[in-house]
N, C-alpha and C positions, 0 to 999 in steps of 0.2 A: 504494500500500500504506500502511496506517495502522499505526503502531507504538504499543505501550503505553508510556507514560511513567510511571515510578515515582519519586516523591520520597521519599527515605528519611527516617525520623523525625528524625535529627540535622539533616538539611538543612532540614526543615520548622521545627524549633525555631530554627535560625539565621535563617531567613527571618522568622519571627515577631519575633525580637529585633531584626533589622535594620529591620523596619517600625516597631516601637515606638520605636526610636532616632530614626528620621527623623520620626515623627509628633510626638514631643515638641518638635522643633525647627521643623517646618514641616508642619502637617497636610495641606494641599492638595498639597504636593509629594510627601508620602509616599503619598497616594492615587494620584497619577500614576505614581510609581515602581512601586507594587505592580501597577497595571493593566498597565504595560509588561512587568513580570516575568511576569504570567499570560499575556500574549500571546506572549512569547518561549517559555515552557514549552509552550504549546499548539502552537506551530510545530514543536516537536520531534517531535510525532506524525507529521508529514508529511515532515520533512527532518532526521532526526537526523544524517545524514552530514556536515552542514555544520559540526558541532562536532567538535573534536579528541577523540581517545580520552582517557579519564580515566586517571590514573596506575595505577589498579587494574585496568585492562582485561585484562591478561595473566592475572589470577587467576580469570577467569570464562569459561565456554564461550560466553556471549553477548557481543556487542560492547557496551562501556560507554563512552558519550560523556559529555562534561561541557560544560555551558553556563556560561560566566562572564558575569554580567550586571552592568552598571553600572561605574562607575569610582571609586566612593568606598570607601575603606578605613575601616572602623569599628574603633577601638581595642577590643581584646578586653575590656578593663576596662569598657567602656561597654555591652556586650551583656548 
């Protein structure tokens, strides 16, 4: 079964900011990071259950899973 993956506008904006942050410091690494992110997102269409429920899951009739990607914390002031 294939699921529909929806990236909310605020998540898309944060992704764009994170990419730009990385790109300013290391363009090639930023491209690899983004490609890995896209791969991880695409995998959700087949295997969403591998990710834990999102904190807001109880507020929707559908299951809401969250994917945490990478291990770098970017200071909010830098986004």
